[in-house]
Structure formats: C-alpha cells, structure tokens
DRENRO-449427 format. One record per residue (C-alpha): residue number from 1; x, y, z; residue in one letter. Coordinates in nm, 4 decimals, m for minus. Example, Ala and Ser with C-alpha at 12.3 -4.5 7.8 and 13.67 -1.06 7.14 Angstrom:
residues 2
{num 1, X 1.2300, Y m0.4500, Z 0.7800, residuo A}
{num 2, X 1.3670, Y m0.1060, Z 0.7140, residuo S}
END
This chain:
residues 296
{num 1, X m0.4331, Y m2.8472, Z 0.4684, residuo M}
{num 2, X m0.2177, Y m3.0476, Z 0.2296, residuo T}
{num 3, X m0.4464, Y m2.9654, Z m0.0622, residuo A}
{num 4, X m0.4574, Y m2.5980, Z 0.0368, residuo L}
{num 5, X m0.0797, Y m2.5740, Z 0.0606, residuo W}
{num 6, X m0.0450, Y m2.7494, Z m0.2766, residuo A}
{num 7, X m0.2798, Y m2.4982, Z m0.4401, residuo L}
{num 8, X m0.1083, Y m2.1992, Z m0.2781, residuo V}
{num 9, X 0.2324, Y m2.3289, Z m0.3877, residuo S}
{num 10, X 0.1012, Y m2.3890, Z m0.7382, residuo R}
{num 11, X m0.0336, Y m2.0322, Z m0.7669, residuo N}
{num 12, X 0.2894, Y m1.8819, Z m0.6323, residuo C}
{num 13, X 0.5001, Y m2.0885, Z m0.8719, residuo R}
{num 14, X 0.2864, Y m1.9796, Z m1.1665, residuo L}
{num 15, X 0.3340, Y m1.6163, Z m1.0686, residuo F}
{num 16, X 0.7105, Y m1.6348, Z m1.0222, residuo F}
{num 17, X 0.7588, Y m1.8414, Z m1.3391, residuo K}
{num 18, X 0.5619, Y m1.5961, Z m1.5532, residuo N}
{num 19, X 0.8268, Y m1.3423, Z m1.6493, residuo K}
{num 20, X 0.5674, Y m1.1167, Z m1.8102, residuo G}
{num 21, X 0.4032, Y m1.0684, Z m1.4701, residuo I}
{num 22, X 0.6988, Y m1.1122, Z m1.2373, residuo L}
{num 23, X 0.9441, Y m0.8642, Z m1.3889, residuo L}
{num 24, X 0.7015, Y m0.5695, Z m1.4013, residuo P}
{num 25, X 0.5943, Y m0.6474, Z m1.0448, residuo S}
{num 26, X 0.9540, Y m0.6498, Z m0.9200, residuo L}
{num 27, X 1.0619, Y m0.3478, Z m1.1211, residuo L}
{num 28, X 0.7533, Y m0.1368, Z m1.0517, residuo A}
{num 29, X 0.8490, Y m0.0466, Z m0.6895, residuo P}
{num 30, X 1.2060, Y 0.0378, Z m0.7898, residuo L}
{num 31, X 1.0910, Y 0.2450, Z m1.0864, residuo I}
{num 32, X 0.8319, Y 0.4162, Z m0.8686, residuo L}
{num 33, X 1.0951, Y 0.4936, Z m0.6046, residuo L}
{num 34, X 1.3232, Y 0.6389, Z m0.8721, residuo F}
{num 35, X 1.0394, Y 0.8508, Z m1.0134, residuo L}
{num 36, X 0.9525, Y 0.9738, Z m0.6647, residuo F}
{num 37, X 1.3140, Y 1.0730, Z m0.6020, residuo I}
{num 38, X 1.3639, Y 1.2288, Z m0.9452, residuo A}
{num 39, X 1.0386, Y 1.4208, Z m0.9826, residuo F}
{num 40, X 0.8810, Y 1.4590, Z m0.6391, residuo L}
{num 41, X 1.1950, Y 1.4804, Z m0.4280, residuo G}
{num 42, X 1.2591, Y 1.8487, Z m0.4909, residuo N}
{num 43, X 0.8902, Y 1.9296, Z m0.4492, residuo V}
{num 44, X 0.8871, Y 1.7583, Z m0.1103, residuo Y}
{num 45, X 1.2114, Y 1.9282, Z m0.0023, residuo R}
{num 46, X 1.0785, Y 2.2710, Z m0.0967, residuo D}
{num 47, X 0.7551, Y 2.1997, Z 0.0902, residuo S}
{num 48, X 0.9487, Y 2.0933, Z 0.3999, residuo I}
{num 49, X 1.1610, Y 2.4069, Z 0.3929, residuo R}
{num 50, X 0.8543, Y 2.6259, Z 0.3401, residuo S}
{num 51, X 0.6909, Y 2.4867, Z 0.6541, residuo V}
{num 52, X 1.0074, Y 2.5629, Z 0.8539, residuo A}
{num 53, X 1.0628, Y 2.8966, Z 0.6803, residuo E}
{num 54, X 1.2585, Y 3.1363, Z 0.8939, residuo G}
{num 55, X 1.4408, Y 2.8600, Z 1.0839, residuo F}
{num 56, X 1.7778, Y 2.7020, Z 1.0104, residuo A}
{num 57, X 1.6827, Y 2.3481, Z 0.9149, residuo L}
{num 58, X 1.9826, Y 2.1334, Z 0.8157, residuo S}
{num 59, X 1.9943, Y 1.9654, Z 0.4761, residuo D}
{num 60, X 2.0369, Y 1.6259, Z 0.6442, residuo G}
{num 61, X 1.7101, Y 1.6614, Z 0.8344, residuo T}
{num 62, X 1.5305, Y 1.7781, Z 0.5208, residuo V}
{num 63, X 1.6620, Y 1.4759, Z 0.3302, residuo E}
{num 64, X 1.5586, Y 1.2403, Z 0.6107, residuo S}
{num 65, X 1.2027, Y 1.3772, Z 0.6237, residuo I}
{num 66, X 1.1723, Y 1.3655, Z 0.2450, residuo A}
{num 67, X 1.2996, Y 1.0061, Z 0.2414, residuo A}
{num 68, X 1.0344, Y 0.8970, Z 0.4907, residuo G}
{num 69, X 0.7707, Y 1.0731, Z 0.2835, residuo L}
{num 70, X 0.8863, Y 0.9029, Z m0.0369, residuo L}
{num 71, X 0.9105, Y 0.5533, Z 0.1110, residuo V}
{num 72, X 0.5703, Y 0.5754, Z 0.2772, residuo S}
{num 73, X 0.4211, Y 0.6821, Z m0.0565, residuo S}
{num 74, X 0.5886, Y 0.3889, Z m0.2288, residuo L}
{num 75, X 0.4579, Y 0.1288, Z 0.0171, residuo L}
{num 76, X 0.1082, Y 0.2772, Z 0.0270, residuo A}
{num 77, X 0.0752, Y 0.2384, Z m0.3495, residuo V}
{num 78, X 0.2531, Y m0.0958, Z m0.3957, residuo C}
{num 79, X 0.0573, Y m0.2781, Z m0.1248, residuo A}
{num 80, X m0.2609, Y m0.2412, Z m0.3330, residuo V}
{num 81, X m0.1426, Y m0.2231, Z m0.6944, residuo T}
{num 82, X 0.0839, Y m0.5293, Z m0.6672, residuo I}
{num 83, X m0.2093, Y m0.7272, Z m0.5241, residuo A}
{num 84, X m0.4025, Y m0.6665, Z m0.8470, residuo F}
{num 85, X m0.1070, Y m0.7948, Z m1.0482, residuo T}
{num 86, X m0.0756, Y m1.1037, Z m0.8287, residuo A}
{num 87, X m0.4457, Y m1.1802, Z m0.8759, residuo N}
{num 88, X m0.3841, Y m1.2164, Z m1.2489, residuo T}
{num 89, X m0.3321, Y m1.5890, Z m1.1863, residuo I}
{num 90, X m0.6950, Y m1.6265, Z m1.0790, residuo M}
{num 91, X m0.8212, Y m1.4578, Z m1.3955, residuo V}
{num 92, X m0.5826, Y m1.6547, Z m1.6154, residuo Q}
{num 93, X m0.7208, Y m1.9786, Z m1.4724, residuo D}
{num 94, X m1.0691, Y m1.8652, Z m1.5745, residuo K}
{num 95, X m0.9514, Y m1.7854, Z m1.9262, residuo V}
{num 96, X m0.7612, Y m2.1116, Z m1.9708, residuo S}
{num 97, X m1.0416, Y m2.3249, Z m1.8239, residuo G}
{num 98, X m0.8319, Y m2.4416, Z m1.5301, residuo Q}
{num 99, X m1.0903, Y m2.3045, Z m1.2875, residuo R}
{num 100, X m1.3531, Y m2.5285, Z m1.4519, residuo S}
{num 101, X m1.1217, Y m2.8265, Z m1.4071, residuo D}
{num 102, X m1.0965, Y m2.7469, Z m1.0376, residuo F}
{num 103, X m1.4766, Y m2.7470, Z m1.0123, residuo S}
{num 104, X m1.4991, Y m3.1127, Z m1.1188, residuo V}
{num 105, X m1.2082, Y m3.2233, Z m0.9003, residuo S}
{num 106, X m1.2371, Y m3.3527, Z m0.5419, residuo P}
{num 107, X m1.1006, Y m3.0188, Z m0.4163, residuo V}
{num 108, X m1.3636, Y m2.8054, Z m0.2441, residuo H}
{num 109, X m1.4386, Y m2.4814, Z m0.4378, residuo P}
{num 110, X m1.3921, Y m2.2686, Z m0.1265, residuo S}
{num 111, X m1.0460, Y m2.4191, Z m0.0839, residuo L}
{num 112, X m0.9521, Y m2.3110, Z m0.4358, residuo V}
{num 113, X m1.0682, Y m1.9561, Z m0.3669, residuo S}
{num 114, X m0.8849, Y m1.9452, Z m0.0342, residuo L}
{num 115, X m0.5687, Y m2.0597, Z m0.2125, residuo A}
{num 116, X m0.5979, Y m1.7696, Z m0.4578, residuo Y}
{num 117, X m0.6422, Y m1.5294, Z m0.1658, residuo F}
{num 118, X m0.3476, Y m1.6621, Z 0.0332, residuo L}
{num 119, X m0.1128, Y m1.6827, Z m0.2648, residuo S}
{num 120, X m0.1966, Y m1.3245, Z m0.3617, residuo T}
{num 121, X m0.1244, Y m1.2099, Z m0.0064, residuo F}
{num 122, X 0.2063, Y m1.4004, Z 0.0066, residuo L}
{num 123, X 0.3257, Y m1.2751, Z m0.3320, residuo V}
{num 124, X 0.2274, Y m0.9160, Z m0.2550, residuo T}
{num 125, X 0.3946, Y m0.9327, Z 0.0860, residuo T}
{num 126, X 0.7197, Y m1.0629, Z m0.0649, residuo C}
{num 127, X 0.7351, Y m0.7854, Z m0.3231, residuo I}
{num 128, X 0.6374, Y m0.5162, Z m0.0714, residuo C}
{num 129, X 0.9074, Y m0.6467, Z 0.1642, residuo A}
{num 130, X 1.1622, Y m0.5987, Z m0.1145, residuo L}
{num 131, X 1.0264, Y m0.2485, Z m0.1727, residuo A}
{num 132, X 1.0533, Y m0.1755, Z 0.1990, residuo L}
{num 133, X 1.4118, Y m0.3027, Z 0.2015, residuo G}
{num 134, X 1.5028, Y m0.0744, Z m0.0892, residuo A}
{num 135, X 1.3271, Y 0.2138, Z 0.0834, residuo G}
{num 136, X 1.5106, Y 0.1570, Z 0.4110, residuo L}
{num 137, X 1.8429, Y 0.1601, Z 0.2261, residuo I}
{num 138, X 1.7489, Y 0.4943, Z 0.0741, residuo Y}
{num 139, X 1.6424, Y 0.6251, Z 0.4165, residuo M}
{num 140, X 1.9743, Y 0.5125, Z 0.5669, residuo A}
{num 141, X 2.1630, Y 0.6988, Z 0.2944, residuo I}
{num 142, X 1.9501, Y 1.0122, Z 0.3407, residuo A}
{num 143, X 1.9827, Y 1.0083, Z 0.7200, residuo G}
{num 144, X 1.8515, Y 0.7473, Z 0.9628, residuo W}
{num 145, X 1.6073, Y 0.8696, Z 1.2285, residuo H}
{num 146, X 1.3838, Y 0.5632, Z 1.2410, residuo L}
{num 147, X 1.3428, Y 0.3959, Z 1.5803, residuo G}
{num 148, X 1.2906, Y 0.0235, Z 1.6307, residuo A}
{num 149, X 0.9306, Y 0.0683, Z 1.7444, residuo T}
{num 150, X 0.8406, Y 0.2846, Z 1.4460, residuo D}
{num 151, X 1.0060, Y 0.0345, Z 1.2130, residuo L}
{num 152, X 0.8051, Y m0.2555, Z 1.3554, residuo L}
{num 153, X 0.4850, Y m0.0529, Z 1.3355, residuo L}
{num 154, X 0.5653, Y 0.0376, Z 0.9743, residuo A}
{num 155, X 0.5989, Y m0.3345, Z 0.8944, residuo V}
{num 156, X 0.2621, Y m0.3929, Z 1.0638, residuo L}
{num 157, X 0.1117, Y m0.1100, Z 0.8582, residuo D}
{num 158, X 0.2489, Y m0.2669, Z 0.5406, residuo M}
{num 159, X 0.1063, Y m0.6102, Z 0.6266, residuo L}
{num 160, X m0.2367, Y m0.4700, Z 0.7133, residuo L}
{num 161, X m0.2451, Y m0.2584, Z 0.3979, residuo L}
{num 162, X m0.1346, Y m0.5616, Z 0.1948, residuo T}
{num 163, X m0.4188, Y m0.7635, Z 0.3453, residuo L}
{num 164, X m0.6589, Y m0.4841, Z 0.2523, residuo F}
{num 165, X m0.5193, Y m0.4730, Z m0.1014, residuo G}
{num 166, X m0.5513, Y m0.8511, Z m0.1316, residuo T}
{num 167, X m0.9166, Y m0.8477, Z m0.0244, residuo A}
{num 168, X m0.9892, Y m0.5489, Z m0.2490, residuo F}
{num 169, X m0.8236, Y m0.7014, Z m0.5556, residuo S}
{num 170, X m0.9831, Y m1.0436, Z m0.4932, residuo F}
{num 171, X m1.3281, Y m0.8833, Z m0.4798, residuo T}
{num 172, X m1.2760, Y m0.6896, Z m0.8013, residuo V}
{num 173, X m1.1036, Y m0.9690, Z m0.9931, residuo C}
{num 174, X m1.3816, Y m1.2122, Z m0.9038, residuo S}
{num 175, X m1.5972, Y m1.0297, Z m1.1586, residuo F}
{num 176, X m1.3316, Y m1.0362, Z m1.4332, residuo L}
{num 177, X m1.3200, Y m1.3146, Z m1.6889, residuo H}
{num 178, X m1.0834, Y m1.1909, Z m1.9605, residuo T}
{num 179, X m0.7165, Y m1.0931, Z m1.9746, residuo A}
{num 180, X m0.8082, Y m0.7576, Z m2.1286, residuo G}
{num 181, X m1.0408, Y m0.6747, Z m1.8416, residuo A}
{num 182, X m0.7814, Y m0.7444, Z m1.5727, residuo V}
{num 183, X m0.5221, Y m0.5411, Z m1.7643, residuo T}
{num 184, X m0.7609, Y m0.2465, Z m1.7857, residuo A}
{num 185, X m0.8402, Y m0.2673, Z m1.4137, residuo V}
{num 186, X m0.4711, Y m0.2872, Z m1.3243, residuo Q}
{num 187, X m0.3949, Y 0.0202, Z m1.5340, residuo A}
{num 188, X m0.6829, Y 0.2129, Z m1.3761, residuo T}
{num 189, X m0.5857, Y 0.1210, Z m1.0199, residuo V}
{num 190, X m0.2164, Y 0.1918, Z m1.0808, residuo S}
{num 191, X m0.2856, Y 0.5379, Z m1.2189, residuo S}
{num 192, X m0.5634, Y 0.6487, Z m0.9834, residuo A}
{num 193, X m0.5038, Y 0.4828, Z m0.6480, residuo Y}
{num 194, X m0.1957, Y 0.6869, Z m0.5568, residuo G}
{num 195, X m0.3922, Y 1.0090, Z m0.5877, residuo F}
{num 196, X m0.6984, Y 0.8779, Z m0.4038, residuo L}
{num 197, X m0.5033, Y 0.7478, Z m0.1032, residuo C}
{num 198, X m0.2952, Y 1.0636, Z m0.0650, residuo G}
{num 199, X 0.0330, Y 0.8956, Z m0.1585, residuo A}
{num 200, X 0.1362, Y 1.1246, Z m0.4430, residuo Y}
{num 201, X 0.0521, Y 1.4531, Z m0.2747, residuo M}
{num 202, X m0.0413, Y 1.5506, Z 0.0826, residuo P}
{num 203, X m0.4112, Y 1.5833, Z 0.1545, residuo L}
{num 204, X m0.3506, Y 1.9362, Z 0.2798, residuo S}
{num 205, X m0.2833, Y 2.0397, Z m0.0798, residuo S}
{num 206, X m0.6286, Y 1.9240, Z m0.1940, residuo L}
{num 207, X m0.9467, Y 2.1273, Z m0.1966, residuo A}
{num 208, X m1.1530, Y 2.0946, Z 0.1192, residuo T}
{num 209, X m1.4355, Y 1.9028, Z m0.0469, residuo G}
{num 210, X m1.2034, Y 1.6578, Z m0.2179, residuo L}
{num 211, X m1.0006, Y 1.6135, Z 0.0992, residuo K}
{num 212, X m1.3131, Y 1.5274, Z 0.2983, residuo N}
{num 213, X m1.4251, Y 1.2849, Z 0.0278, residuo A}
{num 214, X m1.0889, Y 1.1067, Z 0.0240, residuo V}
{num 215, X m1.1119, Y 1.0589, Z 0.4003, residuo M}
{num 216, X m1.3958, Y 0.8118, Z 0.3404, residuo F}
{num 217, X m1.1533, Y 0.5785, Z 0.1597, residuo L}
{num 218, X m0.9774, Y 0.3163, Z 0.3780, residuo P}
{num 219, X m0.6498, Y 0.3370, Z 0.1871, residuo G}
{num 220, X m0.6035, Y 0.6948, Z 0.3052, residuo T}
{num 221, X m0.5734, Y 0.5742, Z 0.6641, residuo Y}
{num 222, X m0.3116, Y 0.3176, Z 0.5650, residuo G}
{num 223, X m0.1087, Y 0.5931, Z 0.4014, residuo T}
{num 224, X m0.1432, Y 0.8078, Z 0.7139, residuo G}
{num 225, X m0.0168, Y 0.5263, Z 0.9363, residuo L}
{num 226, X 0.2883, Y 0.4708, Z 0.7156, residuo L}
{num 227, X 0.3565, Y 0.8445, Z 0.7071, residuo R}
{num 228, X 0.3385, Y 0.8721, Z 1.0847, residuo G}
{num 229, X 0.5728, Y 0.5828, Z 1.1560, residuo H}
{num 230, X 0.8300, Y 0.6444, Z 0.8819, residuo L}
{num 231, X 0.8496, Y 1.0226, Z 0.9229, residuo M}
{num 232, X 0.7895, Y 1.0855, Z 1.2925, residuo A}
{num 233, X 1.1509, Y 1.0247, Z 1.4007, residuo G}
{num 234, X 1.2941, Y 1.2635, Z 1.1438, residuo A}
{num 235, X 1.0376, Y 1.5325, Z 1.2232, residuo I}
{num 236, X 1.0978, Y 1.4985, Z 1.5971, residuo D}
{num 237, X 1.4703, Y 1.5407, Z 1.5311, residuo A}
{num 238, X 1.3933, Y 1.8949, Z 1.4176, residuo M}
{num 239, X 1.3474, Y 2.0008, Z 1.7783, residuo T}
{num 240, X 1.7063, Y 1.9019, Z 1.8495, residuo E}
{num 241, X 1.8109, Y 2.1688, Z 1.5993, residuo E}
{num 242, X 1.6182, Y 2.4339, Z 1.7846, residuo G}
{num 243, X 1.3051, Y 2.4220, Z 1.5704, residuo I}
{num 244, X 0.9923, Y 2.4980, Z 1.7803, residuo P}
{num 245, X 0.7644, Y 2.2042, Z 1.8475, residuo S}
{num 246, X 0.4783, Y 2.4000, Z 1.6894, residuo A}
{num 247, X 0.6607, Y 2.3843, Z 1.3551, residuo I}
{num 248, X 0.7126, Y 2.0088, Z 1.3957, residuo A}
{num 249, X 0.3418, Y 1.9652, Z 1.4715, residuo D}
{num 250, X 0.2511, Y 2.1737, Z 1.1661, residuo A}
{num 251, X 0.4736, Y 1.9535, Z 0.9522, residuo M}
{num 252, X 0.3107, Y 1.6359, Z 1.0848, residuo K}
{num 253, X m0.0286, Y 1.7805, Z 0.9948, residuo T}
{num 254, X 0.0824, Y 1.9145, Z 0.6584, residuo G}
{num 255, X 0.2316, Y 1.5824, Z 0.5482, residuo F}
{num 256, X m0.0534, Y 1.3615, Z 0.6752, residuo D}
{num 257, X 0.1285, Y 1.2101, Z 0.9708, residuo C}
{num 258, X m0.1854, Y 1.3257, Z 1.1472, residuo R}
{num 259, X m0.5147, Y 1.2883, Z 0.9665, residuo L}
{num 260, X m0.8222, Y 1.5029, Z 1.0165, residuo Y}
{num 261, X m1.1774, Y 1.3945, Z 0.9387, residuo F}
{num 262, X m1.3877, Y 1.7086, Z 0.8971, residuo F}
{num 263, X m1.1467, Y 1.9038, Z 1.1189, residuo E}
{num 264, X m1.1438, Y 1.6304, Z 1.3850, residuo H}
{num 265, X m0.8094, Y 1.4651, Z 1.4574, residuo A}
{num 266, X m0.7996, Y 1.0921, Z 1.3841, residuo V}
{num 267, X m0.5910, Y 0.8920, Z 1.6362, residuo P}
{num 268, X m0.3711, Y 0.6088, Z 1.5153, residuo A}
{num 269, X m0.5942, Y 0.3436, Z 1.6737, residuo W}
{num 270, X m0.8905, Y 0.4766, Z 1.4748, residuo V}
{num 271, X m0.6846, Y 0.4474, Z 1.1543, residuo C}
{num 272, X m0.6118, Y 0.0840, Z 1.2403, residuo Y}
{num 273, X m0.9790, Y 0.0277, Z 1.3195, residuo L}
{num 274, X m1.1002, Y 0.1773, Z 0.9904, residuo V}
{num 275, X m0.8488, Y m0.0173, Z 0.7843, residuo L}
{num 276, X m0.9214, Y m0.3382, Z 0.9759, residuo G}
{num 277, X m1.2987, Y m0.3022, Z 0.9421, residuo L}
{num 278, X m1.2694, Y m0.2275, Z 0.5710, residuo A}
{num 279, X m1.0559, Y m0.5381, Z 0.5255, residuo T}
{num 280, X m1.3061, Y m0.7467, Z 0.7247, residuo A}
{num 281, X m1.5963, Y m0.6177, Z 0.5136, residuo V}
{num 282, X m1.4129, Y m0.6951, Z 0.1909, residuo L}
{num 283, X m1.3242, Y m1.0402, Z 0.3226, residuo F}
{num 284, X m1.6937, Y m1.0947, Z 0.3955, residuo G}
{num 285, X m1.7739, Y m0.9962, Z 0.0371, residuo V}
{num 286, X m1.5121, Y m1.2465, Z m0.0780, residuo C}
{num 287, X m1.6890, Y m1.5195, Z 0.1210, residuo L}
{num 288, X m2.0213, Y m1.4276, Z m0.0406, residuo L}
{num 289, X m1.8631, Y m1.4474, Z m0.3847, residuo L}
{num 290, X m1.7206, Y m1.7896, Z m0.3019, residuo V}
{num 291, X m2.0642, Y m1.9060, Z m0.1829, residuo A}
{num 292, X m2.2211, Y m1.7795, Z m0.5053, residuo R}
{num 293, X m1.9624, Y m1.9744, Z m0.7062, residuo T}
{num 294, X m2.0462, Y m2.2901, Z m0.5111, residuo R}
{num 295, X m2.4170, Y m2.2540, Z m0.5875, residuo R}
{num 296, X m2.3399, Y m2.2159, Z m0.9553, residuo R}
END
C-alpha cells in the first residue's frame, strides 16, 4: 500500500505541477459554464416557457429550472472530458520512458497501472467537485429549489460518472503512445461527447433514430440522473404556482429528467445499473490491458 500511495501521490503532483495541463483543466468547467449561460441560457429559458405556454410561470422558477439544466450539463461533460486530460500523465510517462523504468523496478506492473487509474479518478473528482461548487453557487443565485436528498444523489451521480469516465479514458489512453495522439483524442472527446450524452441539447430535440441510438451509450444515463436530481425540485415547485402536474411531467420528459428507451420509461435504478455495468465492463477491459502489459 505504501508503494501504491507513493505512485498515486507522484502522479497527482505531476498533474498539479504541470501548468499546461492544470490551468486548462481548472478553467474548462468555468468557461463551459459561462458559455452555457451566455449562449444556451436563453434557448433553455424559451424552451421552458414554451412547455408551460398558456400558464403564468414566474421568472424565478424559469431561472431555477434553467440553472439545474445548465449545471447538470456541465457535470455530465466534465466528468468524462477531464478524465482524459488527467490521463495525460500516463501517456507522458510512455513518451519520456518513465514507464519503461517502472518495468525494471521492484514495483509490480499492475500496481503502476492501478496508481494511474486512482490518480486519474482523484484528480477528476477534485476538479468536478470545484465545478459542482461553482454550479451550486449559480443555482443559489438563480433560485434554490434543491433538497438535501437530491443534492446527495447528485454528488453520487457525479462520482459514478467520474468513475465511468476514468475507466473509459484509461482504456482509450492505454493504446496511445504519443503526445499528439492523446491531444487529438482529447479534442475529439471534448467536442463530441457533450452531444452524444445529451448534455448540450435534450434528447427530445433529436430525430427518433438518433435518439434511440444515443440511448445505447452509458453516458446518456449519467446525464439523465444528474438532470433528474438537479432539476426535479425546481420543476416540482411549478405546481405551487398553480401549474398542472401534467405540465411538470411533460417538462421532466422534455428535458431528460425521465429517459425513454424505445418508448419505454427507464427508472432511476436502471440508469444506475446501466452506468454501473458499463463501468464494470470497462474496468474489466482495463485489467485485461494490464495483464497484456505484464506478459510483454
């Protein structure tokens, strides 16, 4: 355990000391939150008002629902994209030859790989926690309707999605051996993942075929869990303003608080199961990659 902790600490220190990696990782969630507010905020507000068209929905409630939508989008994207940035340390060690030095040291190869995995998870969790803190401040300013239970479940969603992102990035980065390759993968994931997981736009706005295809991706269920826990309180508050519950239910469906797989409603426990199984499968792939490295 001492050797494992030393390796994890070493990887974390390398990440936080590398300003070229650290600063973009810290600024990315804040920049993304600003872009969401500046460019998607009005789109979300108009969509919310269109669902409740014909009813007097207060501006405070609209702002609160939009804030939950924005913050859930932010966390859904950052939990995976930041993990790819954190895994840069593993690729850099391959490029510099440090990984080869580890192979001739008394440290077990599987221990080195586990240290990369754990350090990536810790770094990603720290940055996502900062993003969540910034998001909660924004939600408090917009109008707080988040209960303690929903907040704790949102933290659980973030941790599970971060674990999924760590396993996903570890699997992909295990095949990368150059700095250019990891940069290209990071750019691809950063630009495409938000659309594929339903973070940038609700799935209801997609074509039926594309929507059904996206429902096969585990990240979509993580986004749905975050949506449900960060937005449910604000949407339920609509009924206190005299808005019919049918409108609130339509809003939960329209903004992916409730997911549908080929017209069948997906309960929250199924979302957790899908995300957990996907993470377990990816972790199994990681173990196979570690075993292959040992044989080599």
